C-alpha positions as CSV (number, residue, x, y, z in Angstrom):
1,M,8.2,7.6,-12.0
2,V,4.8,8.3,-10.7
3,G,3.3,6.5,-14.4
4,E,5.5,3.2,-13.7
5,Y,4.7,3.3,-10.2
6,I,1.0,3.5,-10.7
7,R,1.2,0.5,-13.4
8,R,2.9,-1.8,-10.5
9,V,0.3,-1.1,-8.6
10,F,-2.3,-1.9,-11.0
11,E,-0.7,-5.1,-12.6
12,G,-0.3,-7.3,-9.2
13,E,-1.5,-7.6,-5.8
14,A,-1.3,-6.1,-2.4
15,P,0.1,-7.5,0.9
16,C,-3.3,-7.0,1.9
17,D,-5.1,-8.4,-0.5
18,R,-4.6,-11.8,0.7
19,C,-3.0,-11.4,4.4
20,D,-5.0,-13.1,7.3
21,Q,-3.6,-10.1,10.0
22,R,-5.4,-7.0,7.3
23,M,-8.5,-6.1,9.4
24,D,-6.1,-5.8,12.4
25,C,-4.1,-3.1,10.5
26,Q,-6.6,-1.3,9.6
27,E,-8.3,-0.9,13.0
28,Y,-5.7,-0.7,14.6
29,E,-3.2,1.0,12.2
30,L,-0.6,-1.1,12.0
31,A,1.7,-1.5,9.0
32,C,4.2,-4.4,7.5
33,R,7.5,-3.9,5.8
34,A,6.0,-5.9,2.6
35,F,2.6,-3.3,3.3
36,S,5.8,-0.1,3.1
37,Y,7.5,-1.5,0.5
38,Y,4.4,-1.8,-1.5
39,V,3.5,1.7,-0.4
40,L,6.9,3.3,-1.8
41,K,7.8,1.4,-4.5
42,G,4.5,-0.2,-5.4
43,T,5.0,-4.1,-5.5
44,F,6.6,-6.6,-2.9
45,E,7.7,-9.7,-2.2
46,N,5.8,-12.7,-0.8
47,Y,8.1,-13.7,1.0
48,T,8.5,-10.0,2.7
49,A,8.2,-9.4,6.7
50,R,4.6,-9.4,7.8
51,M,4.9,-8.2,11.4
52,P,3.2,-5.2,11.3
53,T,3.4,-2.5,14.0
54,R,1.7,1.0,15.0
55,H,5.8,2.0,13.8
56,L,5.8,1.5,10.8
57,F,2.5,2.8,10.1
58,N,4.1,5.6,12.1
59,K,7.0,6.2,9.3
60,I,4.8,6.1,6.4
61,F,1.2,8.2,6.9
62,K,2.5,10.3,8.9
63,E,6.4,9.9,8.3
64,D,6.9,10.2,4.2
65,D,5.5,12.2,2.2
66,I,6.7,10.9,-0.5
67,A,5.4,7.2,0.1
68,L,2.3,8.5,1.1
69,K,1.8,11.1,-1.8
70,N,2.0,7.5,-4.4
71,Y,-0.4,5.9,-1.9
72,L,-3.0,8.2,-2.7
73,K,-2.8,8.7,-5.4
74,S,-2.5,5.0,-6.5
75,I,-6.1,5.1,-4.2
76,A,-7.6,7.6,-6.3
77,I,-6.6,6.5,-9.5
78,K,-8.2,2.5,-8.6
79,E,-11.7,5.0,-7.6
80,E,-11.8,7.2,-10.5
81,M,-11.0,3.7,-12.5
82,K,-14.3,1.8,-11.0
83,K,-16.1,5.0,-11.5
84,N,-15.0,4.6,-15.8
85,V,-16.4,0.5,-16.2
86,K,-19.8,1.4,-14.7
């Protein structure tokens, strides 16, 4: 299951990659449904709502341990892959 999640994370772009609200979300700890779905499932649909809130950020990163663990694993693997490329 985690392997499938990691594979999907690397196959496509993250919802934040082209989002004009990205900097606000980083600075003010906000998240939208597209990001939430990405964290939970490793993928998202472009039409998914992009209305970031603090509530959703807290739900993802402070209440949902599985989502947070999946997200942190994907970040760690990305960093490790970058080190191996160099």
